[in-house]
MILONU-24539 format. One record per residue (C-alpha): residue number from 1; residue in three letters; chain; x, y, z. Coordinates in nm, 2 decimals, m for minus. Each point is the difference from the previous one (the first is absolute). Layout:
BEGIN
<NUM 'ALA' 'A' <X Y Z>>,
...
END
This chain:
BEGIN
<1 'MET' 'A' <4.84 16.82 5.09>>,
<2 'LYS' 'A' <0.22 0.06 m0.24>>,
<3 'TYR' 'A' <0.21 0.19 0.28>>,
<4 'GLU' 'A' <0.21 m0.12 0.26>>,
<5 'ASP' 'A' <m0.09 m0.08 0.37>>,
<6 'ILE' 'A' <m0.05 0.30 0.22>>,
<7 'GLU' 'A' <0.13 0.04 0.33>>,
<8 'ASN' 'A' <m0.30 0.02 0.23>>,
<9 'ASN' 'A' <0.21 0.22 0.24>>,
<10 'LEU' 'A' <m0.13 0.33 m0.29>>,
<11 'PHE' 'A' <m0.32 m0.08 0.12>>,
<12 'ILE' 'A' <m0.03 m0.04 0.32>>,
<13 'GLU' 'A' <0.14 0.32 0.05>>,
<14 'ASN' 'A' <m0.22 0.15 m0.22>>,
<15 'ARG' 'A' <m0.29 m0.19 0.23>>,
<16 'THR' 'A' <0.16 0.18 0.32>>,
<17 'LYS' 'A' <0.05 0.32 m0.18>>,
<18 'LEU' 'A' <m0.41 0.01 0.00>>,
<19 'ARG' 'A' <m0.06 m0.08 0.33>>,
<20 'LYS' 'A' <0.17 0.27 0.10>>,
<21 'LEU' 'A' <m0.23 0.21 m0.20>>,
<22 'LEU' 'A' <m0.35 m0.15 0.16>>,
<23 'ASN' 'A' <m0.18 0.11 0.26>>,
<24 'ASN' 'A' <m0.02 m0.20 0.29>>,
<25 'ASN' 'A' <m0.22 m0.30 0.02>>,
<26 'SER' 'A' <m0.06 0.00 m0.38>>,
<27 'LEU' 'A' <m0.07 m0.27 m0.24>>,
<28 'ALA' 'A' <0.16 0.03 m0.44>>,
<29 'ILE' 'A' <m0.17 m0.15 m0.25>>,
<30 'PHE' 'A' <0.21 m0.04 m0.34>>,
<31 'GLN' 'A' <m0.10 m0.19 m0.27>>,
<32 'SER' 'A' <0.13 m0.17 m0.34>>,
<33 'ASN' 'A' <m0.11 0.15 m0.38>>,
<34 'ASP' 'A' <m0.30 m0.15 m0.16>>,
<35 'GLU' 'A' <0.07 m0.23 m0.25>>,
<36 'PHE' 'A' <m0.18 0.18 m0.34>>,
<37 'PRO' 'A' <m0.14 m0.20 m0.23>>,
<38 'LYS' 'A' <0.04 0.04 m0.38>>,
<39 'SER' 'A' <m0.13 m0.24 m0.25>>,
<40 'GLY' 'A' <m0.16 m0.32 m0.01>>,
<41 'ASP' 'A' <0.17 m0.19 0.21>>,
<42 'GLN' 'A' <0.34 0.23 0.04>>,
<43 'ASP' 'A' <0.06 0.30 0.31>>,
<44 'PHE' 'A' <0.25 0.21 m0.02>>,
<45 'PRO' 'A' <0.37 m0.06 0.15>>,
<46 'PHE' 'A' <m0.06 0.04 0.34>>,
<47 'LYS' 'A' <0.16 0.33 0.20>>,
<48 'GLN' 'A' <0.10 0.02 0.38>>,
<49 'ASN' 'A' <m0.20 0.27 0.16>>,
<50 'ALA' 'A' <0.34 0.20 0.09>>,
<51 'ASP' 'A' <m0.11 0.08 0.32>>,
<52 'LEU' 'A' <m0.06 m0.36 0.16>>,
<53 'PHE' 'A' <0.41 m0.09 m0.19>>,
<54 'TYR' 'A' <0.12 0.25 0.17>>,
<55 'LEU' 'A' <m0.10 m0.14 0.30>>,
<56 'SER' 'A' <m0.01 m0.39 m0.02>>,
<57 'GLY' 'A' <0.19 m0.05 m0.32>>,
<58 'ILE' 'A' <m0.25 m0.26 m0.12>>,
<59 'ASP' 'A' <m0.07 0.02 m0.37>>,
<60 'GLN' 'A' <m0.33 m0.24 m0.02>>,
<61 'GLU' 'A' <m0.39 0.08 m0.07>>,
<62 'GLN' 'A' <m0.20 m0.02 0.24>>,
<63 'THR' 'A' <0.22 0.08 0.30>>,
<64 'ILE' 'A' <m0.11 0.22 0.40>>,
<65 'LEU' 'A' <0.26 0.18 0.18>>,
<66 'LEU' 'A' <m0.17 0.08 0.37>>,
<67 'ILE' 'A' <0.22 0.18 0.26>>,
<68 'TYR' 'A' <m0.11 0.05 0.35>>,
<69 'PRO' 'A' <0.28 0.04 0.17>>,
<70 'ASP' 'A' <m0.18 0.06 0.32>>,
<71 'CYS' 'A' <m0.25 m0.23 m0.04>>,
<72 'PRO' 'A' <m0.07 m0.19 0.40>>,
<73 'ASN' 'A' <0.06 m0.38 m0.24>>,
<74 'PRO' 'A' <0.36 m0.01 m0.07>>,
<75 'LEU' 'A' <m0.05 m0.28 m0.31>>,
<76 'TYR' 'A' <m0.19 0.30 m0.14>>,
<77 'LYS' 'A' <0.21 0.26 m0.01>>,
<78 'GLU' 'A' <0.13 0.01 m0.34>>,
<79 'VAL' 'A' <m0.14 m0.27 m0.26>>,
<80 'LEU' 'A' <m0.02 m0.11 m0.39>>,
<81 'PHE' 'A' <m0.28 m0.13 m0.10>>,
<82 'LEU' 'A' <0.03 m0.19 m0.34>>,
<83 'ARG' 'A' <m0.12 m0.16 m0.28>>,
<84 'GLN' 'A' <m0.04 m0.38 0.07>>,
<85 'THR' 'A' <0.23 m0.26 m0.27>>,
<86 'ASN' 'A' <m0.10 m0.34 m0.09>>,
<87 'ASP' 'A' <0.07 m0.29 m0.26>>,
<88 'ASN' 'A' <m0.23 0.15 m0.27>>,
<89 'ILE' 'A' <0.16 0.36 0.03>>,
<90 'LYS' 'A' <0.34 m0.13 0.05>>,
<91 'ILE' 'A' <m0.04 m0.16 m0.38>>,
<92 'TRP' 'A' <m0.20 0.30 m0.12>>,
<93 'GLU' 'A' <0.22 0.29 0.12>>,
<94 'GLY' 'A' <0.29 m0.13 0.15>>,
<95 'HIS' 'A' <0.20 0.21 0.28>>,
<96 'LYS' 'A' <m0.24 0.13 0.28>>,
<97 'TYR' 'A' <0.10 0.03 0.36>>,
<98 'THR' 'A' <m0.02 m0.25 0.26>>,
<99 'LYS' 'A' <m0.03 0.11 0.34>>,
<100 'THR' 'A' <0.39 m0.03 0.07>>,
<101 'LEU' 'A' <0.08 0.17 m0.32>>,
<102 'ALA' 'A' <m0.24 0.34 0.09>>,
<103 'ARG' 'A' <0.22 m0.05 0.36>>,
<104 'LYS' 'A' <0.33 0.01 m0.14>>,
<105 'ALA' 'A' <m0.02 0.28 m0.29>>,
<106 'SER' 'A' <m0.24 0.24 0.24>>,
<107 'GLY' 'A' <0.16 m0.07 0.38>>,
<108 'ILE' 'A' <m0.39 m0.05 0.09>>,
<109 'GLN' 'A' <0.00 m0.34 0.22>>,
<110 'SER' 'A' <m0.40 0.03 0.03>>,
<111 'VAL' 'A' <m0.11 m0.11 m0.37>>,
<112 'TYR' 'A' <m0.34 m0.16 m0.07>>,
<113 'TRP' 'A' <m0.24 m0.07 m0.25>>,
<114 'LEU' 'A' <m0.22 0.29 m0.18>>,
<115 'ASP' 'A' <m0.33 m0.16 0.20>>,
<116 'ASP' 'A' <0.18 0.08 0.31>>,
<117 'PHE' 'A' <m0.04 0.32 m0.06>>,
<118 'GLU' 'A' <m0.35 0.08 0.15>>,
<119 'PRO' 'A' <m0.04 m0.19 0.31>>,
<120 'ILE' 'A' <0.32 0.11 0.06>>,
<121 'LEU' 'A' <m0.08 0.42 m0.09>>,
<122 'ASN' 'A' <m0.30 m0.08 0.25>>,
<123 'SER' 'A' <0.18 m0.13 0.28>>,
<124 'ILE' 'A' <0.22 0.34 0.05>>,
<125 'VAL' 'A' <m0.19 0.22 m0.23>>,
<126 'SER' 'A' <m0.21 0.13 0.33>>,
<127 'TYR' 'A' <0.34 0.11 0.22>>,
<128 'ALA' 'A' <0.13 0.20 m0.24>>,
<129 'ASP' 'A' <m0.04 0.38 0.03>>,
<130 'TYR' 'A' <0.10 0.06 m0.36>>,
<131 'VAL' 'A' <m0.04 m0.12 m0.34>>,
<132 'TYR' 'A' <0.22 0.08 m0.29>>,
<133 'LEU' 'A' <m0.09 m0.05 m0.37>>,
<134 'ASN' 'A' <0.18 0.02 m0.29>>,
<135 'MET' 'A' <m0.07 0.12 m0.36>>,
<136 'ASN' 'A' <0.15 0.14 m0.29>>,
<137 'GLU' 'A' <0.02 0.44 0.07>>,
<138 'ASN' 'A' <0.28 0.07 m0.24>>,
<139 'VAL' 'A' <m0.12 0.33 m0.07>>,
<140 'THR' 'A' <0.01 m0.09 m0.37>>,
<141 'SER' 'A' <m0.13 m0.32 m0.04>>,
<142 'SER' 'A' <m0.38 m0.06 m0.01>>,
<143 'TYR' 'A' <m0.32 m0.27 0.02>>,
<144 'ALA' 'A' <m0.28 m0.10 m0.18>>,
<145 'VAL' 'A' <0.02 m0.38 0.11>>,
<146 'PRO' 'A' <m0.02 m0.05 0.35>>,
<147 'TYR' 'A' <0.27 m0.25 0.08>>,
<148 'ARG' 'A' <0.13 m0.19 0.31>>,
<149 'ASP' 'A' <0.05 0.25 0.23>>,
<150 'ILE' 'A' <m0.28 0.25 m0.07>>,
<151 'ARG' 'A' <m0.23 m0.35 0.02>>,
<152 'PHE' 'A' <0.12 m0.05 0.33>>,
<153 'ILE' 'A' <0.00 0.31 0.17>>,
<154 'GLU' 'A' <m0.34 m0.07 m0.09>>,
<155 'HIS' 'A' <m0.07 m0.30 0.15>>,
<156 'MET' 'A' <0.21 0.12 0.30>>,
<157 'LYS' 'A' <m0.23 0.31 0.08>>,
<158 'ALA' 'A' <m0.31 m0.24 m0.09>>,
<159 'LYS' 'A' <0.14 m0.23 0.29>>,
<160 'TYR' 'A' <0.16 0.20 0.25>>,
<161 'PRO' 'A' <m0.18 0.30 m0.03>>,
<162 'LEU' 'A' <0.06 0.18 0.30>>,
<163 'HIS' 'A' <0.39 m0.03 0.02>>,
<164 'ARG' 'A' <0.21 0.30 m0.09>>,
<165 'TYR' 'A' <0.21 m0.05 m0.34>>,
<166 'GLU' 'A' <0.32 0.20 m0.09>>,
<167 'ARG' 'A' <0.17 m0.03 m0.37>>,
<168 'ALA' 'A' <0.27 m0.17 m0.06>>,
<169 'ALA' 'A' <0.11 0.14 m0.27>>,
<170 'PRO' 'A' <0.16 0.34 0.15>>,
<171 'LEU' 'A' <0.19 m0.24 0.22>>,
<172 'MET' 'A' <0.14 m0.17 m0.32>>,
<173 'ARG' 'A' <0.09 0.32 m0.14>>,
<174 'GLN' 'A' <0.24 0.08 0.29>>,
<175 'LEU' 'A' <0.16 m0.30 0.02>>,
<176 'ARG' 'A' <0.06 m0.11 m0.41>>,
<177 'ASP' 'A' <0.16 0.37 m0.11>>,
<178 'LYS' 'A' <0.34 m0.14 0.17>>,
<179 'LYS' 'A' <0.12 m0.25 m0.11>>,
<180 'SER' 'A' <0.26 m0.28 0.25>>,
<181 'ALA' 'A' <0.29 m0.10 m0.15>>,
<182 'GLY' 'A' <m0.17 m0.36 m0.05>>,
<183 'GLU' 'A' <m0.23 0.21 m0.22>>,
<184 'VAL' 'A' <0.22 0.19 m0.18>>,
<185 'HIS' 'A' <0.22 m0.37 m0.10>>,
<186 'LEU' 'A' <m0.34 m0.10 m0.18>>,
<187 'ILE' 'A' <m0.02 0.35 m0.20>>,
<188 'LEU' 'A' <0.34 m0.06 m0.08>>,
<189 'LYS' 'A' <m0.01 m0.36 m0.08>>,
<190 'ALA' 'A' <m0.31 0.16 m0.28>>,
<191 'CYS' 'A' <0.24 0.30 m0.11>>,
<192 'GLU' 'A' <0.24 m0.24 m0.12>>,
<193 'ILE' 'A' <m0.17 m0.22 m0.18>>,
<194 'THR' 'A' <m0.17 0.28 m0.17>>,
<195 'ARG' 'A' <0.37 0.10 m0.03>>,
<196 'ASP' 'A' <0.03 m0.36 m0.14>>,
<197 'ALA' 'A' <m0.28 0.08 m0.31>>,
<198 'PHE' 'A' <0.08 0.31 m0.10>>,
<199 'LEU' 'A' <0.39 m0.13 m0.11>>,
<200 'ARG' 'A' <m0.16 m0.27 m0.16>>,
<201 'VAL' 'A' <m0.24 0.26 m0.19>>,
<202 'LEU' 'A' <0.36 0.17 m0.11>>,
<203 'LYS' 'A' <0.14 m0.30 m0.15>>,
<204 'PHE' 'A' <m0.36 m0.04 m0.16>>,
<205 'THR' 'A' <m0.20 0.31 m0.11>>,
<206 'ARG' 'A' <0.11 0.08 m0.36>>,
<207 'PRO' 'A' <m0.24 0.19 m0.30>>,
<208 'GLY' 'A' <m0.23 m0.21 m0.17>>,
<209 'VAL' 'A' <m0.09 m0.16 0.41>>,
<210 'THR' 'A' <m0.34 0.04 0.09>>,
<211 'GLU' 'A' <m0.06 0.14 0.36>>,
<212 'TYR' 'A' <m0.17 m0.36 0.15>>,
<213 'GLU' 'A' <0.31 m0.14 m0.14>>,
<214 'ILE' 'A' <0.18 0.18 0.23>>,
<215 'GLU' 'A' <m0.30 m0.03 0.24>>,
<216 'ALA' 'A' <0.09 m0.39 m0.02>>,
<217 'GLU' 'A' <0.35 0.00 0.04>>,
<218 'ILE' 'A' <m0.05 0.23 0.38>>,
<219 'ILE' 'A' <m0.22 m0.25 0.13>>,
<220 'HIS' 'A' <0.20 m0.34 m0.13>>,
<221 'GLU' 'A' <0.25 0.18 0.23>>,
<222 'PHE' 'A' <m0.19 0.07 0.24>>,
<223 'ILE' 'A' <m0.14 m0.38 0.07>>,
<224 'ARG' 'A' <0.36 m0.13 m0.03>>,
<225 'LYS' 'A' <0.11 0.24 0.29>>,
<226 'ARG' 'A' <m0.32 m0.14 0.19>>,
<227 'ALA' 'A' <m0.18 0.32 0.02>>,
<228 'THR' 'A' <m0.35 m0.06 0.04>>,
<229 'GLY' 'A' <m0.09 0.21 m0.35>>,
<230 'HIS' 'A' <m0.06 0.36 m0.05>>,
<231 'ALA' 'A' <m0.04 0.26 0.23>>,
<232 'TYR' 'A' <m0.23 0.18 m0.19>>,
<233 'PRO' 'A' <m0.06 m0.03 m0.43>>,
<234 'PRO' 'A' <0.27 0.08 m0.13>>,
<235 'ILE' 'A' <0.05 0.27 m0.25>>,
<236 'ILE' 'A' <0.18 m0.02 m0.32>>,
<237 'ALA' 'A' <m0.05 0.36 m0.18>>,
<238 'SER' 'A' <0.18 0.01 m0.30>>,
<239 'GLY' 'A' <0.03 0.39 m0.21>>,
<240 'LYS' 'A' <m0.33 0.16 0.07>>,
<241 'ASN' 'A' <m0.13 m0.26 0.23>>,
<242 'ALA' 'A' <0.21 0.15 0.26>>,
<243 'ASN' 'A' <m0.24 0.32 m0.03>>,
<244 'ILE' 'A' <m0.27 m0.21 0.23>>,
<245 'LEU' 'A' <0.13 m0.04 0.32>>,
<246 'HIS' 'A' <m0.22 m0.31 0.08>>,
<247 'TYR' 'A' <0.11 m0.18 m0.34>>,
<248 'SER' 'A' <m0.12 m0.39 0.05>>,
<249 'ASP' 'A' <m0.09 m0.08 m0.37>>,
<250 'ASN' 'A' <0.36 m0.12 m0.06>>,
<251 'ASN' 'A' <m0.10 m0.12 m0.38>>,
<252 'GLN' 'A' <0.22 0.21 m0.23>>,
<253 'ILE' 'A' <0.32 m0.04 m0.19>>,
<254 'CYS' 'A' <0.30 0.19 0.12>>,
<255 'GLU' 'A' <0.09 0.22 m0.27>>,
<256 'GLN' 'A' <0.39 0.13 m0.11>>,
<257 'GLY' 'A' <0.08 0.33 0.19>>,
<258 'ASP' 'A' <m0.23 m0.10 0.28>>,
<259 'LEU' 'A' <0.00 0.07 0.34>>,
<260 'VAL' 'A' <m0.16 m0.27 0.19>>,
<261 'LEU' 'A' <m0.12 0.07 0.41>>,
<262 'MET' 'A' <m0.04 m0.32 0.22>>,
<263 'ASP' 'A' <m0.16 m0.01 0.30>>,
<264 'PHE' 'A' <m0.01 m0.27 0.20>>,
<265 'GLY' 'A' <0.14 m0.21 0.27>>,
<266 'ALA' 'A' <0.02 m0.35 0.25>>,
<267 'GLU' 'A' <m0.23 m0.09 0.30>>,
<268 'TYR' 'A' <0.15 m0.18 0.14>>,
<269 'ALA' 'A' <m0.13 m0.19 0.32>>,
<270 'ASN' 'A' <m0.28 0.28 m0.02>>,
<271 'TYR' 'A' <0.22 0.23 0.03>>,
<272 'ASN' 'A' <0.05 0.30 m0.31>>,
<273 'ALA' 'A' <0.28 0.12 m0.18>>,
<274 'ASP' 'A' <m0.11 0.30 m0.30>>,
<275 'MET' 'A' <0.27 0.08 m0.22>>,
<276 'THR' 'A' <m0.03 0.23 m0.33>>,
<277 'ARG' 'A' <0.30 0.01 m0.31>>,
<278 'THR' 'A' <m0.06 0.15 m0.32>>,
<279 'ILE' 'A' <0.24 m0.14 m0.28>>,
<280 'PRO' 'A' <0.11 0.08 m0.34>>,
<281 'LEU' 'A' <m0.13 m0.28 m0.26>>,
<282 'SER' 'A' <0.28 0.05 m0.19>>,
<283 'GLY' 'A' <0.28 0.01 0.26>>,
<284 'ARG' 'A' <0.08 0.36 0.01>>,
<285 'PHE' 'A' <m0.21 0.31 0.13>>,
<286 'THR' 'A' <m0.03 0.27 m0.29>>,
<287 'PRO' 'A' <0.16 0.37 0.17>>,
<288 'ARG' 'A' <m0.36 0.13 0.03>>,
<289 'GLN' 'A' <m0.15 m0.38 0.20>>,
<290 'LYS' 'A' <0.36 0.02 0.23>>,
<291 'GLU' 'A' <m0.05 0.34 0.08>>,
<292 'VAL' 'A' <m0.32 m0.06 0.09>>,
<293 'TYR' 'A' <0.08 m0.33 0.20>>,
<294 'ASN' 'A' <0.29 0.16 0.15>>,
<295 'ALA' 'A' <m0.22 0.27 0.14>>,
<296 'VAL' 'A' <m0.26 m0.27 0.17>>,
<297 'VAL' 'A' <0.33 m0.10 0.15>>,
<298 'ASN' 'A' <0.10 0.33 0.13>>,
<299 'VAL' 'A' <m0.33 0.01 0.16>>,
<300 'MET' 'A' <0.05 m0.31 0.15>>,
<301 'LYS' 'A' <0.27 0.05 0.18>>,
<302 'GLU' 'A' <m0.06 0.30 0.16>>,
<303 'ALA' 'A' <m0.37 m0.14 0.10>>,
<304 'LYS' 'A' <0.22 m0.26 0.19>>,
<305 'LYS' 'A' <0.23 0.28 0.16>>,
<306 'ILE' 'A' <m0.33 0.16 0.09>>,
<307 'LEU' 'A' <m0.22 m0.33 0.11>>,
<308 'SER' 'A' <0.11 m0.04 0.42>>,
<309 'PRO' 'A' <m0.17 m0.05 0.29>>,
<310 'GLY' 'A' <m0.20 0.24 0.11>>,
<311 'LEU' 'A' <m0.07 0.21 m0.25>>,
<312 'SER' 'A' <m0.37 0.03 m0.13>>,
<313 'PRO' 'A' <m0.15 m0.13 m0.32>>,
<314 'LYS' 'A' <m0.10 0.34 m0.07>>,
<315 'GLU' 'A' <0.33 0.14 0.03>>,
<316 'TYR' 'A' <0.18 m0.29 m0.17>>,
<317 'ASN' 'A' <m0.27 0.08 m0.31>>,
<318 'GLN' 'A' <0.09 0.33 0.01>>,
<319 'SER' 'A' <0.38 m0.01 m0.03>>,
<320 'VAL' 'A' <m0.04 m0.31 m0.27>>,
<321 'ALA' 'A' <m0.22 0.22 m0.21>>,
<322 'ALA' 'A' <0.20 0.33 0.02>>,
<323 'PHE' 'A' <0.35 m0.18 m0.16>>,
<324 'MET' 'A' <m0.24 m0.21 m0.25>>,
<325 'THR' 'A' <m0.10 0.34 m0.14>>,
<326 'GLU' 'A' <0.36 0.07 0.03>>,
<327 'GLN' 'A' <0.07 m0.28 m0.22>>,
<328 'LEU' 'A' <m0.30 0.09 m0.26>>,
<329 'VAL' 'A' <0.07 0.36 m0.04>>,
<330 'GLY' 'A' <0.43 m0.17 m0.13>>,
<331 'LEU' 'A' <m0.20 m0.23 m0.23>>,
<332 'ARG' 'A' <m0.19 0.29 m0.16>>,
<333 'LEU' 'A' <m0.34 m0.13 0.12>>,
<334 'LEU' 'A' <m0.07 0.30 0.21>>,
<335 'SER' 'A' <0.09 0.34 0.00>>,
<336 'ILE' 'A' <0.10 0.22 0.31>>,
<337 'ASN' 'A' <m0.19 0.27 m0.05>>,
<338 'ASP' 'A' <m0.31 m0.27 m0.02>>,
<339 'VAL' 'A' <0.15 m0.16 0.30>>,
<340 'LYS' 'A' <m0.06 0.38 0.16>>,
<341 'ASN' 'A' <m0.34 0.05 m0.08>>,
<342 'GLN' 'A' <m0.12 m0.31 0.05>>,
<343 'ASP' 'A' <m0.33 m0.09 0.19>>,
<344 'PRO' 'A' <0.13 m0.15 0.33>>,
<345 'ALA' 'A' <m0.33 m0.22 0.02>>,
<346 'PHE' 'A' <0.14 m0.20 m0.36>>,
<347 'PRO' 'A' <0.36 0.04 0.02>>,
<348 'LEU' 'A' <0.12 m0.03 m0.35>>,
<349 'TYR' 'A' <0.24 m0.34 0.04>>,
<350 'LYS' 'A' <m0.31 m0.20 0.02>>,
<351 'LYS' 'A' <m0.08 0.01 m0.36>>,
<352 'TYR' 'A' <0.32 m0.21 m0.03>>,
<353 'PHE' 'A' <0.00 m0.15 0.32>>,
<354 'MET' 'A' <m0.31 m0.09 0.17>>,
<355 'HIS' 'A' <0.03 m0.25 0.27>>,
<356 'GLY' 'A' <0.12 m0.05 0.29>>,
<357 'ILE' 'A' <0.40 m0.03 0.09>>,
<358 'SER' 'A' <m0.01 m0.29 0.27>>,
<359 'HIS' 'A' <m0.25 m0.21 0.15>>,
<360 'HIS' 'A' <0.04 m0.24 0.29>>,
<361 'LEU' 'A' <0.13 m0.39 m0.03>>,
<362 'GLY' 'A' <m0.05 m0.29 0.15>>,
<363 'LEU' 'A' <m0.27 m0.30 0.03>>,
<364 'ASP' 'A' <m0.17 0.26 m0.23>>,
<365 'VAL' 'A' <0.10 0.16 m0.31>>,
<366 'HIS' 'A' <m0.16 0.29 0.10>>,
<367 'ASP' 'A' <0.04 m0.11 0.40>>,
<368 'PHE' 'A' <m0.20 0.11 0.25>>,
<369 'ALA' 'A' <0.15 0.33 0.15>>,
<370 'ASP' 'A' <m0.11 0.34 0.15>>,
<371 'ARG' 'A' <0.05 0.19 m0.28>>,
<372 'TYR' 'A' <0.01 0.35 0.16>>,
<373 'ALA' 'A' <0.26 m0.09 0.28>>,
<374 'PRO' 'A' <0.31 0.06 0.00>>,
<375 'PHE' 'A' <0.24 m0.30 m0.17>>,
<376 'SER' 'A' <0.20 m0.16 0.25>>,
<377 'GLU' 'A' <0.27 m0.26 0.09>>,
<378 'GLY' 'A' <m0.10 m0.33 m0.17>>,
<379 'ASN' 'A' <m0.23 0.12 m0.24>>,
<380 'VAL' 'A' <0.09 m0.14 m0.36>>,
<381 'LEU' 'A' <m0.13 0.23 m0.31>>,
<382 'THR' 'A' <m0.01 0.02 m0.35>>,
<383 'CYS' 'A' <0.25 0.27 m0.17>>,
<384 'GLU' 'A' <m0.21 0.01 m0.36>>,
<385 'PRO' 'A' <0.07 0.33 m0.20>>,
<386 'GLY' 'A' <m0.11 0.06 m0.38>>,
<387 'ILE' 'A' <m0.03 0.19 m0.24>>,
<388 'TYR' 'A' <m0.25 m0.05 m0.26>>,
<389 'ILE' 'A' <0.03 0.17 m0.37>>,
<390 'PRO' 'A' <m0.34 m0.13 m0.22>>,
<391 'GLU' 'A' <0.13 0.27 m0.26>>,
<392 'GLU' 'A' <0.33 m0.15 m0.04>>,
<393 'GLY' 'A' <m0.15 m0.38 0.02>>,
<394 'PHE' 'A' <0.19 m0.15 0.31>>,
<395 'GLY' 'A' <m0.06 0.02 0.40>>,
<396 'ILE' 'A' <0.32 m0.09 0.23>>,
<397 'ARG' 'A' <m0.07 m0.11 0.36>>,
<398 'LEU' 'A' <0.26 m0.11 0.22>>,
<399 'GLU' 'A' <m0.11 m0.20 0.36>>,
<400 'ASN' 'A' <0.24 m0.07 0.26>>,
<401 'ASN' 'A' <m0.07 m0.15 0.39>>,
<402 'ILE' 'A' <0.10 0.17 0.28>>,
<403 'LEU' 'A' <0.07 m0.12 0.38>>,
<404 'LEU' 'A' <m0.03 0.32 0.23>>,
<405 'LYS' 'A' <0.24 m0.02 0.27>>,
<406 'LYS' 'A' <0.14 0.29 0.18>>,
<407 'ASP' 'A' <0.34 m0.03 m0.06>>,
<408 'GLY' 'A' <m0.04 m0.01 m0.36>>,
<409 'ASN' 'A' <m0.28 m0.17 m0.22>>,
<410 'ILE' 'A' <0.09 m0.33 m0.20>>,
<411 'ASP' 'A' <m0.05 m0.07 m0.30>>,
<412 'LEU' 'A' <m0.15 m0.35 m0.08>>,
<413 'MET' 'A' <0.04 0.02 m0.33>>,
<414 'GLU' 'A' <0.31 0.18 m0.02>>,
<415 'ASN' 'A' <0.17 m0.29 m0.23>>,
<416 'ILE' 'A' <m0.26 0.02 m0.25>>,
<417 'PRO' 'A' <0.14 0.18 m0.29>>,
<418 'LEU' 'A' <m0.12 0.35 m0.05>>,
<419 'GLU' 'A' <0.19 0.26 m0.18>>,
<420 'ALA' 'A' <0.00 0.04 m0.31>>,
<421 'GLU' 'A' <0.33 m0.11 m0.12>>,
<422 'GLU' 'A' <m0.04 m0.30 0.21>>,
<423 'ILE' 'A' <m0.30 m0.15 m0.14>>,
<424 'GLU' 'A' <0.18 0.10 m0.37>>,
<425 'GLU' 'A' <0.33 m0.23 0.09>>,
<426 'ILE' 'A' <m0.24 m0.31 0.12>>,
<427 'MET' 'A' <m0.22 0.01 m0.32>>,
<428 'ASN' 'A' <0.30 0.02 m0.29>>,
<429 'SER' 'A' <0.23 m0.25 0.20>>,
<430 'THR' 'A' <m0.19 m0.27 0.06>>,
<431 'SER' 'A' <m0.12 m0.23 m0.22>>,
<432 'TYR' 'A' <m0.42 m0.07 m0.02>>,
<433 'LEU' 'A' <m0.14 m0.31 0.14>>,
END
């Protein structure tokens, strides 16, 4: 891993929180993600299962975590199973966890090789009243491939058909949406790396560069600062491309007078940042571009004021929508009369702002959380208003990451340039690389 070692107290505390949510005399099992073949003899880069990492800190394929707090054999109250390394693996693949390294990383003392999993599980499972199994229950996801968790569920139910099975996902959703100080530290690190990449881009971007050259500057800075890489495929959208919300071609030449919308974030220690900025290619916004840009800034500032623990997502979105509508009227994109007569089921503002204002952020970019529950202290949420005007050939989006606190939220990206004048000053006072 490129990132620095993480204190195992974070993972010890996470397992303690989970144990408090389990039914009495329950056994819980968490699996690493699959290694997916790419082509020929290559695999896609491995990405650890977020729940397994949250509970163990182990960032390696073919890993299993077993938690059984009431196990009659104290050796198996929490057990980590690893792929056994050897000299050949060391030569070809490099670092793999030894048992000693795994104990240090996770704080789990009982560490075995994978071959011991089935015998150990078979020796204790009959004493458990409940078995918790995990799967991806993010409501925006779907699967066509029977991934490791699904296969393991089928295996367990076939081998132990009379046990009472429970879903681990609702417990993980309850735990992961509230970020501990250790998690906030890692997200903040990802935000800082993202800031550095953005400052690098401000020094580099000028008419005539291509979108992919800007992308190259970003990943250069990410790797320099020990990020794993991109938190998600970056969007580098110049001119009219900014009106494609998930634009990913990143292959156009950036022309004089264009705005460039850049939506990117670093991943550090499996935790993610998610930032969007829109900059003028020439170093100066036109009057109309600045007018729209400042309207988006106004919406972000208002949304940050509204966003608070205890507020429901529905109330939050309705309040932001009302303020966005005011801004669109001020920009002469909507009329007051049309707004008064709009169909509430199809509000007019959605023509220019058609996506959500916020989502949870953490180990996943769209992090695992209850989208209907009121916001809580410890949530980390994006705040990402945008105004997209295809008929004028540009779109503007801005995005920061916000930690919710009862005594006042913390903007984890407050030191990343945002105001139009600040952007212009940096672009015009700093020489190109």
